[in-house]
N, C-alpha and C positions, 0 to 999 in steps of 0.2 A: 815413781808415779809416771805413768803412760800418759801422753798429752802433749799438747805443745804448751809451753813456758808463758804464762801469762805477758810477758815483754815481748814474745815474738807474736802471741797473739795480737796486742793493740797495733804492732808494726805492719802486722797484715790487713787489718781493717782500716788503716790509714790509706792503704794504695791498693787494696782490691774492695771493690764495690760488692760483690759476692760474700764476700766473708764476713760482714757485721754479723751482729745475733740476730738482727730479723730475718735477712736471706737466709740464714742458717736452719732457723726454725721453721722456716716457709719449704725449705729445700727437705727437709725431715718429712714433714707431714706429706709433701708429693710424693716423696718416694716411698713412704709407707702403706699410702692410697693406692700406689703403683702396685703395690707387691700385694698387698689386699685383692686388688682388683684380678691378680692373676693366679691367685690361691699360694703365694708365698708365707710360709708358717712362720719360719724364723730367717731373721736378718742378723750377724754379727759385727759388730764395729768395734776393732780390738783396741785402737786410738782415742779414746777418750779419757778426757782430764776428768776429774773430781767436778767441775765447775760445769762441765756438761750432764750430770746428772739432773738439776734443775729443769733446764731444757728438754730434756726427755720428759721429765713428769709431767711438765705443760702441754707436753704432747700427748701424752696418755689421757689428760683431761679432754681433750680435744675429740679422740676418738671414743670417748666412754666405755665401755665395757668389751666392744667389738674388738681390743688389740691387747695383747699381753707385751707389755714392755718391760724388758729385764734389762740390768745394769751391772757391769762387772767394772771395777774399778783395781790394777793391778798395781803393787808396790814390790820394787826389787829390794832384796835385803841386802844390806851394805852399803 
């Protein structure tokens, strides 16, 4: 599974103010609004873990039908 391990996630949240869930959510919304303003139609974020899908679902609700949000979670076999 790609993404940051939950232990690493909690460690980063403890020392980096911009790494908490609320800050990350706001950053996603801001970046998507900027992308839409400039006509960007596709954004790829390859380092998301399964926990990030909930965050992207919430972002999608904020944008109603103006935004297509797709997600992919990779699993390395073995």
